[in-house]
Backbone and ligand atoms as CSV (ligand in chain L), in Angstrom:
chain,resi,resn,atom,element,x,y,z
A,1,UNK,N,N,34.169,-84.592,28.881
A,1,UNK,CA,C,34.919,-86.003,28.111
A,1,UNK,C,C,34.204,-87.008,28.755
A,2,UNK,N,N,33.836,-88.156,27.715
A,2,UNK,CA,C,33.002,-89.178,28.124
A,2,UNK,C,C,33.894,-90.023,28.820
A,3,UNK,N,N,33.157,-90.615,30.222
A,3,UNK,CA,C,33.920,-91.427,31.050
A,3,UNK,C,C,34.231,-92.958,30.383
A,4,UNK,N,N,35.274,-93.460,30.725
A,4,UNK,CA,C,35.508,-94.681,30.255
A,4,UNK,C,C,35.265,-95.672,31.215
A,5,UNK,N,N,34.627,-96.763,30.814
A,5,UNK,CA,C,34.063,-97.897,31.802
A,5,UNK,C,C,34.745,-99.039,31.413
A,6,UNK,N,N,34.919,-99.890,32.634
A,6,UNK,CA,C,35.447,-101.324,32.439
A,6,UNK,C,C,34.444,-102.052,33.172
A,7,UNK,N,N,34.122,-103.345,32.689
A,7,UNK,CA,C,33.197,-104.166,33.402
A,7,UNK,C,C,34.234,-105.364,33.731
A,8,UNK,N,N,34.011,-106.032,34.911
A,8,UNK,CA,C,34.519,-107.308,35.433
A,8,UNK,C,C,33.547,-108.174,35.403
A,9,UNK,N,N,33.574,-109.371,34.964
A,9,UNK,CA,C,32.520,-110.593,35.037
A,9,UNK,C,C,33.489,-111.906,35.135
A,10,UNK,N,N,32.836,-112.702,36.060
A,10,UNK,CA,C,33.450,-114.104,36.192
A,10,UNK,C,C,33.125,-115.251,35.455
A,11,UNK,N,N,31.593,-115.073,34.913
A,11,UNK,CA,C,30.901,-116.129,34.449
A,11,UNK,C,C,30.028,-115.833,33.200
A,12,UNK,N,N,28.580,-115.756,33.405
A,12,UNK,CA,C,27.842,-115.830,32.317
A,12,UNK,C,C,28.054,-114.427,31.618
A,13,UNK,N,N,28.035,-113.203,32.367
A,13,UNK,CA,C,28.004,-112.084,31.799
A,13,UNK,C,C,26.947,-111.316,31.296
A,14,UNK,N,N,25.653,-111.702,31.705
A,14,UNK,CA,C,24.477,-111.213,31.251
A,14,UNK,C,C,24.273,-109.773,31.501
A,15,UNK,N,N,24.518,-109.230,32.847
A,15,UNK,CA,C,24.704,-107.686,33.226
A,15,UNK,C,C,25.727,-107.226,32.435
A,16,UNK,N,N,26.821,-107.605,32.123
A,16,UNK,CA,C,27.949,-106.970,31.285
A,16,UNK,C,C,26.983,-106.742,29.792
A,17,UNK,N,N,26.448,-107.540,29.212
A,17,UNK,CA,C,25.946,-107.280,28.016
A,17,UNK,C,C,24.759,-106.377,28.073
A,18,UNK,N,N,23.987,-106.250,28.905
A,18,UNK,CA,C,23.008,-105.299,29.289
A,18,UNK,C,C,23.676,-103.891,29.225
A,19,UNK,N,N,24.850,-103.831,29.976
A,19,UNK,CA,C,25.501,-102.516,30.117
A,19,UNK,C,C,26.109,-102.335,28.669
A,20,UNK,N,N,26.818,-103.091,27.754
A,20,UNK,CA,C,27.479,-102.975,26.823
A,20,UNK,C,C,26.440,-102.433,25.681
A,21,UNK,N,N,25.105,-102.890,25.734
A,21,UNK,CA,C,24.095,-102.354,24.983
A,21,UNK,C,C,23.824,-101.179,25.012
A,22,UNK,N,N,23.903,-100.494,26.013
A,22,UNK,CA,C,23.714,-99.115,26.282
A,22,UNK,C,C,24.694,-98.133,26.721
A,23,UNK,N,N,25.748,-98.505,26.927
A,23,UNK,CA,C,27.083,-97.594,27.030
A,23,UNK,C,C,28.154,-98.187,26.125
A,24,UNK,N,N,29.270,-97.401,25.652
A,24,UNK,CA,C,30.585,-97.809,25.126
A,24,UNK,C,C,31.256,-98.387,26.342
A,25,UNK,N,N,31.596,-99.532,26.395
A,25,UNK,CA,C,32.718,-100.195,27.305
A,25,UNK,C,C,33.896,-100.289,26.843
A,26,UNK,N,N,34.950,-99.855,27.418
A,26,UNK,CA,C,36.346,-99.589,27.123
A,26,UNK,C,C,36.902,-101.133,27.000
A,27,UNK,N,N,36.534,-101.737,28.001
A,27,UNK,CA,C,37.250,-103.424,28.207
A,27,UNK,C,C,36.124,-104.246,29.044
A,28,UNK,N,N,36.340,-105.259,28.896
A,28,UNK,CA,C,35.980,-106.444,29.804
A,28,UNK,C,C,36.848,-107.190,30.218
A,29,UNK,N,N,36.978,-107.518,31.640
A,29,UNK,CA,C,37.974,-108.311,32.243
A,29,UNK,C,C,37.195,-109.452,32.677
A,30,UNK,N,N,37.882,-110.595,32.484
A,30,UNK,CA,C,37.386,-111.787,33.415
A,30,UNK,C,C,38.482,-112.713,34.120
A,31,UNK,N,N,38.375,-112.977,35.271
A,31,UNK,CA,C,39.213,-113.652,36.126
A,31,UNK,C,C,39.107,-115.207,35.710
A,32,UNK,N,N,38.231,-115.518,34.788
A,32,UNK,CA,C,38.158,-117.050,34.392
A,32,UNK,C,C,38.294,-116.992,32.744
A,33,UNK,N,N,39.160,-117.642,32.384
A,33,UNK,CA,C,39.414,-117.758,30.969
A,33,UNK,C,C,38.399,-118.285,30.270
A,34,UNK,N,N,37.639,-119.242,30.928
A,34,UNK,CA,C,36.572,-119.985,30.502
A,34,UNK,C,C,35.125,-119.128,30.436
A,35,UNK,N,N,35.041,-117.875,31.009
A,35,UNK,CA,C,33.884,-117.290,31.111
A,35,UNK,C,C,33.029,-117.024,29.834
A,36,UNK,N,N,31.845,-117.303,30.062
A,36,UNK,CA,C,31.169,-117.083,28.700
A,36,UNK,C,C,31.024,-115.449,28.504
A,37,UNK,N,N,31.302,-114.765,29.347
A,37,UNK,CA,C,31.123,-113.228,29.339
A,37,UNK,C,C,32.221,-113.015,28.325
A,38,UNK,N,N,33.300,-113.323,28.097
A,38,UNK,CA,C,34.416,-113.390,27.095
A,38,UNK,C,C,33.686,-113.566,25.873
A,39,UNK,N,N,33.024,-114.722,25.561
A,39,UNK,CA,C,32.241,-114.920,24.149
A,39,UNK,C,C,31.376,-113.756,23.829
A,40,UNK,N,N,30.751,-113.334,24.980
A,40,UNK,CA,C,29.772,-112.023,24.537
A,40,UNK,C,C,30.576,-110.844,24.108
A,41,UNK,N,N,31.621,-110.651,24.803
A,41,UNK,CA,C,32.342,-109.562,24.444
A,41,UNK,C,C,32.855,-109.216,23.048
A,42,UNK,N,N,33.193,-110.720,22.727
A,42,UNK,CA,C,33.725,-110.682,21.052
A,42,UNK,C,C,32.764,-110.377,20.305
A,43,UNK,N,N,31.356,-111.318,20.693
A,43,UNK,CA,C,30.404,-110.808,19.827
A,43,UNK,C,C,29.823,-109.438,19.645
A,44,UNK,N,N,30.088,-108.665,20.931
A,44,UNK,CA,C,29.530,-107.203,20.946
A,44,UNK,C,C,30.756,-106.102,20.525
A,45,UNK,N,N,32.068,-106.903,20.164
A,45,UNK,CA,C,32.892,-105.996,19.740
A,45,UNK,C,C,33.765,-105.136,20.993
A,46,UNK,N,N,33.515,-105.838,22.145
A,46,UNK,CA,C,34.050,-105.141,23.385
A,46,UNK,C,C,35.506,-105.800,23.435
A,47,UNK,N,N,36.723,-104.931,23.785
A,47,UNK,CA,C,38.040,-105.759,23.969
A,47,UNK,C,C,37.931,-106.299,25.042
A,48,UNK,N,N,38.279,-107.482,25.204
A,48,UNK,CA,C,38.468,-108.305,26.400
A,48,UNK,C,C,39.744,-108.578,26.773
A,49,UNK,N,N,39.912,-108.931,28.011
A,49,UNK,CA,C,41.202,-109.279,28.778
A,49,UNK,C,C,40.787,-110.642,29.806
A,50,UNK,N,N,41.632,-111.392,29.964
A,50,UNK,CA,C,41.650,-112.260,30.848
A,50,UNK,C,C,42.970,-112.857,31.514
A,51,UNK,N,N,42.903,-112.939,32.704
A,51,UNK,CA,C,44.039,-113.582,33.293
A,51,UNK,C,C,43.668,-114.110,34.758
A,52,UNK,N,N,44.336,-115.077,35.298
A,52,UNK,CA,C,43.717,-115.818,36.589
A,52,UNK,C,C,44.641,-115.738,37.652
A,53,UNK,N,N,44.106,-115.433,39.021
A,53,UNK,CA,C,44.888,-115.261,39.957
A,53,UNK,C,C,46.111,-116.541,40.066
A,54,UNK,N,N,45.765,-117.470,39.476
A,54,UNK,CA,C,46.662,-118.709,39.917
A,54,UNK,C,C,47.910,-118.536,38.829
A,55,UNK,N,N,47.968,-117.608,37.770
A,55,UNK,CA,C,48.921,-117.058,36.858
A,55,UNK,C,C,50.052,-116.174,37.816
A,56,UNK,N,N,49.582,-115.883,38.961
A,56,UNK,CA,C,50.536,-114.929,39.642
A,56,UNK,C,C,51.111,-115.476,41.061
A,57,UNK,N,N,52.130,-114.822,41.416
A,57,UNK,CA,C,52.764,-115.068,42.524
A,57,UNK,C,C,51.553,-115.220,43.862
A,58,UNK,N,N,50.757,-113.976,43.845
A,58,UNK,CA,C,49.769,-113.817,44.949
A,58,UNK,C,C,48.851,-112.720,44.370
A,59,UNK,N,N,47.658,-112.349,45.357
A,59,UNK,CA,C,46.849,-111.706,45.107
A,59,UNK,C,C,47.100,-110.211,44.723
A,60,UNK,N,N,48.163,-109.896,45.382
A,60,UNK,CA,C,48.697,-108.643,45.324
A,60,UNK,C,C,49.335,-108.425,43.892
A,61,UNK,N,N,50.169,-109.294,43.316
A,61,UNK,CA,C,50.526,-109.314,42.004
A,61,UNK,C,C,49.436,-109.576,40.993
A,62,UNK,N,N,48.504,-110.160,41.211
A,62,UNK,CA,C,47.373,-110.256,40.404
A,62,UNK,C,C,46.687,-108.825,40.141
A,63,UNK,N,N,46.505,-108.323,41.224
A,63,UNK,CA,C,45.615,-107.045,41.352
A,63,UNK,C,C,46.490,-105.797,40.804
A,64,UNK,N,N,47.771,-105.980,40.807
A,64,UNK,CA,C,48.596,-104.953,40.242
A,64,UNK,C,C,48.594,-105.154,38.822
A,65,UNK,N,N,48.475,-106.079,38.226
A,65,UNK,CA,C,48.337,-106.310,36.748
A,65,UNK,C,C,46.915,-105.591,36.425
A,66,UNK,N,N,45.950,-105.876,37.284
A,66,UNK,CA,C,44.554,-105.307,36.871
A,66,UNK,C,C,44.724,-103.891,37.145
A,67,UNK,N,N,45.452,-103.232,38.064
A,67,UNK,CA,C,45.686,-101.744,38.001
A,67,UNK,C,C,46.241,-101.175,36.714
A,68,UNK,N,N,47.094,-102.080,36.357
A,68,UNK,CA,C,48.134,-101.443,35.204
A,68,UNK,C,C,47.009,-101.464,34.095
A,69,UNK,N,N,46.345,-102.737,33.816
A,69,UNK,CA,C,45.314,-102.691,32.650
A,69,UNK,C,C,44.388,-101.440,32.664
A,70,UNK,N,N,43.710,-100.981,34.031
A,70,UNK,CA,C,42.771,-100.096,34.123
A,70,UNK,C,C,43.453,-98.602,33.793
A,71,UNK,N,N,44.816,-98.528,34.406
A,71,UNK,CA,C,45.400,-97.324,34.240
A,71,UNK,C,C,45.913,-97.035,32.611
A,72,UNK,N,N,46.175,-98.169,32.171
A,72,UNK,CA,C,46.582,-98.088,30.691
A,72,UNK,C,C,45.378,-97.608,29.929
A,73,UNK,N,N,44.240,-97.953,30.189
A,73,UNK,CA,C,43.072,-97.480,29.493
A,73,UNK,C,C,42.318,-96.258,29.926
A,74,UNK,N,N,42.960,-95.801,31.065
A,74,UNK,CA,C,42.462,-94.533,31.662
A,74,UNK,C,C,41.010,-94.688,32.218
A,75,UNK,N,N,40.831,-95.844,32.832
A,75,UNK,CA,C,39.235,-96.224,33.053
A,75,UNK,C,C,38.707,-95.364,34.340
A,76,UNK,N,N,37.656,-94.703,33.957
A,76,UNK,CA,C,37.040,-93.775,35.162
A,76,UNK,C,C,36.141,-94.594,36.020
A,77,UNK,N,N,35.514,-95.600,35.474
A,77,UNK,CA,C,34.272,-96.115,36.211
A,77,UNK,C,C,34.529,-97.936,36.036
A,78,UNK,N,N,34.682,-98.617,37.383
A,78,UNK,CA,C,34.803,-100.134,36.917
A,78,UNK,C,C,33.574,-100.625,37.754
A,79,UNK,N,N,32.807,-101.362,36.738
A,79,UNK,CA,C,31.416,-101.998,37.169
A,79,UNK,C,C,31.630,-103.537,37.243
A,80,UNK,N,N,31.748,-103.918,38.861
A,80,UNK,CA,C,31.698,-105.393,38.870
A,80,UNK,C,C,30.322,-105.727,38.627
A,81,UNK,N,N,30.339,-107.047,37.634
A,81,UNK,CA,C,29.084,-107.465,37.222
A,81,UNK,C,C,29.276,-109.175,37.281
A,82,UNK,N,N,28.836,-109.625,38.590
A,82,UNK,CA,C,29.102,-111.149,38.664
A,82,UNK,C,C,30.701,-111.315,38.798
A,83,UNK,N,N,31.520,-110.403,39.184
A,83,UNK,CA,C,32.994,-110.886,39.488
A,83,UNK,C,C,33.114,-111.351,40.701
A,84,UNK,N,N,33.361,-112.388,40.879
A,84,UNK,CA,C,33.357,-113.461,42.173
A,84,UNK,C,C,34.408,-113.434,42.958
A,85,UNK,N,N,35.193,-112.207,42.990
A,85,UNK,CA,C,36.399,-112.412,43.831
A,85,UNK,C,C,36.423,-111.119,44.741
A,86,UNK,N,N,36.804,-111.448,45.980
A,86,UNK,CA,C,36.629,-110.042,46.855
A,86,UNK,C,C,37.785,-109.147,46.542
A,87,UNK,N,N,37.449,-107.878,46.426
A,87,UNK,CA,C,38.473,-106.859,45.988
A,87,UNK,C,C,39.493,-106.500,47.020
A,88,UNK,N,N,40.869,-106.877,46.833
A,88,UNK,CA,C,41.899,-106.655,47.869
A,88,UNK,C,C,42.391,-105.327,47.830
A,89,UNK,N,N,43.235,-105.229,48.875
A,89,UNK,CA,C,43.860,-103.876,49.090
A,89,UNK,C,C,44.577,-103.108,47.717
A,90,UNK,N,N,45.113,-103.812,46.928
A,90,UNK,CA,C,45.884,-103.389,45.829
A,90,UNK,C,C,45.046,-102.798,45.018
A,91,UNK,N,N,43.965,-103.434,44.424
A,91,UNK,CA,C,42.954,-102.922,43.581
A,91,UNK,C,C,42.208,-101.718,44.205
A,92,UNK,N,N,41.630,-102.097,45.554
A,92,UNK,CA,C,41.076,-101.031,46.172
A,92,UNK,C,C,41.565,-99.738,46.167
A,93,UNK,N,N,42.974,-99.683,46.723
A,93,UNK,CA,C,43.645,-98.506,47.113
A,93,UNK,C,C,43.715,-97.405,45.727
A,94,UNK,N,N,43.848,-98.343,44.644
A,94,UNK,CA,C,43.928,-97.676,43.461
A,94,UNK,C,C,42.395,-96.981,42.693
A,95,UNK,N,N,41.430,-97.917,43.026
A,95,UNK,CA,C,40.137,-97.607,42.398
A,95,UNK,C,C,39.014,-97.491,43.200
A,96,UNK,N,N,39.231,-97.283,44.448
A,96,UNK,CA,C,38.170,-96.971,45.365
A,96,UNK,C,C,37.372,-95.782,45.142
A,97,UNK,N,N,36.088,-95.660,45.017
A,97,UNK,CA,C,35.463,-94.335,44.757
A,97,UNK,C,C,35.174,-94.389,43.284
A,98,UNK,N,N,35.749,-95.394,42.648
A,98,UNK,CA,C,35.522,-95.511,41.210
A,98,UNK,C,C,35.011,-96.856,40.847
A,99,UNK,N,N,34.634,-97.597,41.781
A,99,UNK,CA,C,34.262,-98.999,41.554
A,99,UNK,C,C,33.128,-99.393,42.184
A,100,UNK,N,N,32.075,-99.787,41.272
A,100,UNK,CA,C,30.766,-100.217,41.783
A,100,UNK,C,C,30.362,-101.822,41.643
A,101,UNK,N,N,29.486,-102.356,42.422
A,101,UNK,CA,C,29.065,-103.657,42.314
A,101,UNK,C,C,27.485,-103.774,42.236
A,102,UNK,N,N,27.031,-104.766,41.664
A,102,UNK,CA,C,25.611,-105.110,41.546
A,102,UNK,C,C,25.478,-106.429,42.458
A,103,UNK,N,N,24.464,-106.639,43.462
A,103,UNK,CA,C,24.455,-107.630,44.172
A,103,UNK,C,C,22.869,-107.985,43.958
A,104,UNK,N,N,22.429,-109.340,43.932
A,104,UNK,CA,C,21.128,-109.767,43.684
A,104,UNK,C,C,20.533,-109.915,44.832
A,105,UNK,N,N,20.583,-109.068,45.890
A,105,UNK,CA,C,19.605,-108.936,46.856
A,105,UNK,C,C,19.678,-107.606,47.562
A,106,UNK,N,N,18.740,-107.470,48.561
A,106,UNK,CA,C,18.305,-105.885,49.290
A,106,UNK,C,C,19.529,-105.813,50.358
A,107,UNK,N,N,20.657,-105.417,49.978
A,107,UNK,CA,C,21.529,-105.412,51.106
A,107,UNK,C,C,21.246,-104.524,51.927
A,108,UNK,N,N,21.382,-104.482,53.436
A,108,UNK,CA,C,22.435,-105.551,53.908
A,108,UNK,C,C,22.052,-106.940,53.936
A,109,UNK,N,N,20.704,-107.162,53.496
A,109,UNK,CA,C,20.091,-108.562,53.584
A,109,UNK,C,C,20.988,-109.335,52.552
A,110,UNK,N,N,21.283,-110.477,52.979
A,110,UNK,CA,C,21.794,-111.711,52.107
A,110,UNK,C,C,23.111,-111.364,51.066
A,111,UNK,N,N,24.320,-110.913,51.773
A,111,UNK,CA,C,25.452,-110.461,51.151
A,111,UNK,C,C,26.101,-111.900,50.590
A,112,UNK,N,N,27.177,-111.980,49.934
A,112,UNK,CA,C,27.815,-113.133,49.660
A,112,UNK,C,C,27.516,-113.687,48.241
A,113,UNK,N,N,27.923,-114.790,47.921
A,113,UNK,CA,C,28.225,-115.422,46.618
A,113,UNK,C,C,26.569,-115.858,46.166
A,114,UNK,N,N,25.657,-116.239,47.289
A,114,UNK,CA,C,24.393,-116.819,46.798
A,114,UNK,C,C,23.266,-116.044,47.219
A,115,UNK,N,N,23.185,-114.651,46.966
A,115,UNK,CA,C,22.246,-113.822,47.454
A,115,UNK,C,C,20.515,-114.295,47.232
A,116,UNK,N,N,20.449,-114.726,45.758
A,116,UNK,CA,C,19.062,-115.193,45.361
A,116,UNK,C,C,18.723,-116.377,46.356
A,117,UNK,N,N,19.479,-117.476,46.259
A,117,UNK,CA,C,19.374,-118.738,47.047
A,117,UNK,C,C,19.068,-118.391,48.445
A,118,UNK,N,N,19.854,-117.799,48.903
A,118,UNK,CA,C,19.967,-117.507,50.503
A,118,UNK,C,C,18.492,-116.798,50.827
A,119,UNK,N,N,18.253,-115.848,50.004
A,119,UNK,CA,C,16.767,-115.147,50.359
A,119,UNK,C,C,15.554,-116.327,50.208
A,120,UNK,N,N,15.820,-116.982,49.059
A,120,UNK,CA,C,14.734,-117.974,48.688
A,120,UNK,C,C,14.387,-118.953,49.931
A,121,UNK,N,N,15.655,-119.558,50.254
A,121,UNK,CA,C,15.648,-120.549,51.260
A,121,UNK,C,C,15.217,-119.963,52.549
A,122,UNK,N,N,15.614,-118.766,52.763
A,122,UNK,CA,C,15.046,-118.014,54.247
A,122,UNK,C,C,13.775,-117.784,54.097
A,123,UNK,N,N,12.912,-117.943,52.983
A,123,UNK,CA,C,11.502,-117.762,52.919
A,123,UNK,C,C,11.036,-116.488,52.790
A,124,UNK,N,N,11.880,-115.427,52.406
A,124,UNK,CA,C,11.437,-114.031,52.427
A,124,UNK,C,C,10.194,-113.695,51.611
A,125,UNK,N,N,9.437,-112.812,51.722
A,125,UNK,CA,C,8.276,-112.256,50.759
A,125,UNK,C,C,8.728,-111.455,49.934
A,126,UNK,N,N,9.844,-110.674,50.283
A,126,UNK,CA,C,10.486,-109.852,49.048
A,126,UNK,C,C,12.004,-109.811,49.316
A,127,UNK,N,N,12.795,-109.651,48.110
A,127,UNK,CA,C,14.160,-109.590,48.269
A,127,UNK,C,C,14.518,-108.373,47.378
A,128,UNK,N,N,15.493,-108.414,46.622
A,128,UNK,CA,C,15.889,-107.012,45.865
A,128,UNK,C,C,17.007,-107.142,45.097
A,129,UNK,N,N,17.597,-106.042,44.653
A,129,UNK,CA,C,18.594,-105.794,44.103
A,129,UNK,C,C,19.339,-104.602,44.297
A,130,UNK,N,N,20.702,-104.540,44.561
A,130,UNK,CA,C,21.359,-103.260,45.141
A,130,UNK,C,C,22.636,-103.044,44.190
A,131,UNK,N,N,22.931,-101.749,43.915
A,131,UNK,CA,C,24.179,-101.419,43.548
A,131,UNK,C,C,24.892,-100.512,44.558
A,132,UNK,N,N,26.202,-100.737,44.731
A,132,UNK,CA,C,26.866,-100.174,45.763
A,132,UNK,C,C,28.326,-99.964,45.206
A,133,UNK,N,N,28.997,-98.917,46.154
A,133,UNK,CA,C,30.334,-98.788,46.128
A,133,UNK,C,C,31.033,-99.991,46.667
A,134,UNK,N,N,32.137,-100.180,46.036
A,134,UNK,CA,C,32.821,-101.364,46.502
A,134,UNK,C,C,33.819,-100.863,47.399
A,135,UNK,N,N,33.861,-101.478,48.854
A,135,UNK,CA,C,34.974,-101.481,49.621
A,135,UNK,C,C,35.444,-102.636,50.033
A,136,UNK,N,N,36.249,-102.694,51.309
A,136,UNK,CA,C,36.965,-104.034,51.439
A,136,UNK,C,C,36.234,-105.194,52.047
A,137,UNK,N,N,34.970,-105.079,52.340
A,137,UNK,CA,C,34.093,-105.903,52.760
A,137,UNK,C,C,33.446,-106.594,51.762
A,138,UNK,N,N,32.672,-107.680,52.098
A,138,UNK,CA,C,31.841,-108.566,51.078
A,138,UNK,C,C,30.486,-107.897,51.140
A,139,UNK,N,N,30.214,-107.175,49.882
A,139,UNK,CA,C,28.854,-106.509,49.796
A,139,UNK,C,C,28.548,-105.561,50.854
A,140,UNK,N,N,29.513,-104.869,51.259
A,140,UNK,CA,C,29.064,-103.949,52.241
A,140,UNK,C,C,29.416,-102.443,52.107
A,141,UNK,N,N,29.942,-102.009,50.882
A,141,UNK,CA,C,30.085,-100.486,50.693
A,141,UNK,C,C,28.632,-99.919,50.493
A,142,UNK,N,N,29.042,-98.545,50.475
A,142,UNK,CA,C,27.904,-97.783,50.422
A,142,UNK,C,C,26.985,-97.922,49.402
A,143,UNK,N,N,25.424,-98.030,49.908
A,143,UNK,CA,C,24.492,-98.336,48.808
A,143,UNK,C,C,24.262,-97.021,47.914
A,144,UNK,N,N,24.302,-97.282,46.516
A,144,UNK,CA,C,23.834,-96.151,45.651
A,144,UNK,C,C,22.289,-96.163,45.323
A,145,UNK,N,N,22.051,-97.453,45.027
A,145,UNK,CA,C,20.458,-97.647,44.775
A,145,UNK,C,C,19.814,-99.001,44.983
A,146,UNK,N,N,18.845,-99.250,45.320
A,146,UNK,CA,C,18.218,-100.599,45.474
A,146,UNK,C,C,16.860,-100.722,45.256
A,147,UNK,N,N,16.426,-101.825,44.427
A,147,UNK,CA,C,15.132,-101.942,44.343
A,147,UNK,C,C,14.533,-103.253,45.041
A,148,UNK,N,N,13.164,-103.225,45.525
A,148,UNK,CA,C,12.749,-104.441,45.990
A,148,UNK,C,C,12.053,-105.298,44.859
A,149,UNK,N,N,12.077,-106.598,45.028
A,149,UNK,CA,C,11.643,-107.558,44.039
A,149,UNK,C,C,10.799,-108.676,45.053
A,150,UNK,N,N,9.360,-108.520,44.691
A,150,UNK,CA,C,8.440,-109.392,45.395
A,150,UNK,C,C,8.711,-110.936,45.138
A,151,UNK,N,N,8.619,-111.828,46.195
A,151,UNK,CA,C,8.566,-113.161,45.816
A,151,UNK,C,C,6.919,-113.434,45.716
A,152,UNK,N,N,6.617,-113.916,44.865
A,152,UNK,CA,C,5.125,-114.273,44.553
A,152,UNK,C,C,4.824,-115.640,44.893
A,153,UNK,N,N,3.555,-115.785,45.637
A,153,UNK,CA,C,2.978,-117.033,45.980
A,153,UNK,C,C,3.307,-118.205,44.746
A,154,UNK,N,N,3.253,-118.077,43.772
A,154,UNK,CA,C,3.304,-118.859,42.697
A,154,UNK,C,C,4.818,-119.209,41.968
A,155,UNK,N,N,5.764,-118.392,42.872
A,155,UNK,CA,C,7.187,-118.453,42.373
A,155,UNK,C,C,7.654,-119.903,42.749
A,156,UNK,N,N,8.580,-120.138,41.655
A,156,UNK,CA,C,9.763,-121.114,42.028
A,156,UNK,C,C,10.923,-120.486,42.160
A,157,UNK,N,N,12.003,-121.208,42.608
A,157,UNK,CA,C,13.280,-120.421,42.595
A,157,UNK,C,C,13.756,-119.867,41.231
A,158,UNK,N,N,13.388,-120.764,40.179
A,158,UNK,CA,C,13.754,-120.144,38.732
A,158,UNK,C,C,13.212,-119.060,38.295
A,159,UNK,N,N,11.750,-118.981,38.669
A,159,UNK,CA,C,10.812,-117.540,38.105
A,159,UNK,C,C,11.490,-116.348,39.124
A,160,UNK,N,N,11.678,-116.658,40.387
A,160,UNK,CA,C,12.046,-115.602,41.268
A,160,UNK,C,C,13.350,-115.177,40.727
A,161,UNK,N,N,14.376,-116.061,40.568
A,161,UNK,CA,C,15.785,-115.815,39.935
A,161,UNK,C,C,15.419,-114.804,38.727
A,162,UNK,N,N,14.636,-115.159,37.967
A,162,UNK,CA,C,14.565,-114.545,36.742
A,162,UNK,C,C,14.028,-113.127,36.853
A,163,UNK,N,N,13.158,-112.992,37.648
A,163,UNK,CA,C,12.806,-111.591,38.157
A,163,UNK,C,C,13.776,-110.727,38.813
A,164,UNK,N,N,14.679,-111.387,39.522
A,164,UNK,CA,C,15.784,-110.827,40.287
A,164,UNK,C,C,16.554,-110.167,39.155
A,165,UNK,N,N,17.121,-111.007,38.213
A,165,UNK,CA,C,18.041,-110.765,37.183
A,165,UNK,C,C,17.335,-109.698,36.434
A,166,UNK,N,N,15.979,-109.592,35.937
A,166,UNK,CA,C,15.405,-108.499,35.418
A,166,UNK,C,C,15.524,-107.323,35.995
A,167,UNK,N,N,15.410,-107.158,37.258
A,167,UNK,CA,C,15.471,-106.038,38.032
A,167,UNK,C,C,17.004,-105.438,38.161
A,168,UNK,N,N,17.802,-106.624,37.868
A,168,UNK,CA,C,19.286,-105.996,37.843
A,168,UNK,C,C,19.595,-105.273,36.414
A,169,UNK,N,N,18.959,-105.784,35.376
A,169,UNK,CA,C,19.023,-105.538,33.885
A,169,UNK,C,C,18.716,-104.083,33.949
A,170,UNK,N,N,17.721,-103.543,34.652
A,170,UNK,CA,C,16.998,-102.063,34.560
A,170,UNK,C,C,17.801,-101.259,35.670
A,171,UNK,N,N,18.231,-101.736,37.086
A,171,UNK,CA,C,18.827,-101.106,37.796
A,171,UNK,C,C,20.364,-100.532,37.498
A,172,UNK,N,N,21.165,-101.564,37.080
A,172,UNK,CA,C,22.554,-101.264,36.867
A,172,UNK,C,C,22.611,-100.202,35.749
A,173,UNK,N,N,22.202,-100.206,34.544
A,173,UNK,CA,C,22.201,-98.985,33.685
A,173,UNK,C,C,21.704,-97.838,34.070
A,174,UNK,N,N,20.491,-97.891,34.999
A,174,UNK,CA,C,20.071,-96.418,35.712
A,174,UNK,C,C,21.265,-96.044,36.430
A,175,UNK,N,N,21.841,-96.766,37.100
A,175,UNK,CA,C,22.978,-96.089,38.113
A,175,UNK,C,C,24.075,-95.777,37.272
A,176,UNK,N,N,24.436,-96.283,36.442
A,176,UNK,CA,C,25.690,-96.264,35.530
A,176,UNK,C,C,25.153,-94.596,34.881
A,177,UNK,N,N,24.084,-94.580,34.351
A,177,UNK,CA,C,23.567,-93.427,33.744
A,177,UNK,C,C,23.859,-92.133,34.618
A,178,UNK,N,N,23.265,-92.509,35.618
A,178,UNK,CA,C,23.416,-91.424,36.911
A,178,UNK,C,C,24.758,-90.987,37.119
A,179,UNK,N,N,25.689,-91.929,37.377
A,179,UNK,CA,C,27.047,-91.769,37.642
A,179,UNK,C,C,27.823,-90.996,36.617
A,180,UNK,N,N,27.479,-91.309,35.332
A,180,UNK,CA,C,27.948,-90.600,34.103
A,180,UNK,C,C,27.316,-89.313,33.829
A,181,UNK,N,N,26.464,-88.861,34.706
A,181,UNK,CA,C,25.713,-87.512,34.683
A,181,UNK,C,C,24.952,-87.419,33.332
A,182,UNK,N,N,24.345,-88.507,33.111
A,182,UNK,CA,C,23.579,-88.431,31.667
A,182,UNK,C,C,22.214,-88.549,32.038
A,183,UNK,N,N,21.707,-88.633,33.294
A,183,UNK,CA,C,20.307,-88.636,33.437
A,183,UNK,C,C,19.540,-87.607,33.676
L,1,LIG,C1,C,24.379,-111.348,39.001
L,1,LIG,O1,O,23.136,-111.811,39.433
L,1,LIG,C2,C,25.242,-110.634,40.034
L,1,LIG,O2,O,24.294,-109.661,40.860
L,1,LIG,C3,C,25.825,-111.648,40.811
L,1,LIG,O3,O,26.166,-112.698,39.918
L,1,LIG,C4,C,25.321,-112.601,39.018
L,1,LIG,C5,C,26.098,-112.715,37.597
L,1,LIG,O4,O,25.197,-112.826,36.634
L,1,LIG,N1,N,26.712,-111.145,41.712
L,1,LIG,C6,C,27.100,-111.405,43.266
L,1,LIG,O5,O,26.474,-112.509,43.660
L,1,LIG,C7,C,28.006,-110.740,43.811
L,1,LIG,N2,N,27.968,-111.041,45.195
L,1,LIG,P1,P,25.738,-112.394,34.979
L,1,LIG,O6,O,27.261,-112.894,34.883
L,1,LIG,O7,O,24.999,-113.018,33.968
L,1,LIG,O8,O,25.722,-110.895,34.930
C-alpha cells in the first residue's frame, strides 16, 4: 500500500513544492496562517491545514491537535520542510521514527534556524545539506543522508544560498523515495 506523506512548513514552502511535484502529498500543515506554503498547496491541489501555537493553551495541546490530524489521515511519514518549531514530546512520542527533517547545513555543523548564514559567516569552504530523523534535540537526530556543497570564491551569500537550496531540492526527494522503498 502506498505510504501517506504529510509535509510541515512554516514559511516559503519551496521544499514542500518540490516534494509535491514528485509524490502524492496527503496534507500540508503550517503553523503560520500567513505562510506562502499554504498558497502553494492550494495551487498544487494539496489539502492544507493551519493552526498556530497561540490558538492553544500550551504546546502540548497544540501538538495533540497535530497528532489527531496526522492520525485522522493515517500518515506514515512526516516531512519537516522549513518547520521552524522544535518538536515537543507530545508529537515526538506519537511520530518518532516516522518524522524526518531537512537542514541546510552539513550536520552536526551549524544546527539551528540559520544554518546557511552561520556557515557563510564562519567562512567555511564547504557546507552542505542533511536529511535526518527527528528527535528531541535541535537538528540532532540520526542522519539519513547528506551532501556537501562547496563555497566558491566568487560566491555571494545569495549565490551560496541558492546552491544550498538546489542541493535540498535534489536530496529531499531522493531520501523520501528511498524511505518509500521506490528506488
Ligand atoms: C530550508 O532551507 C530548510 O532546510 C530550512 O528552512 C528552509 C525552508 O525553505 N530549515 C531549517 O533551517 C531547519 N533548521 P522552504 O520553506 O522554501 O522550503
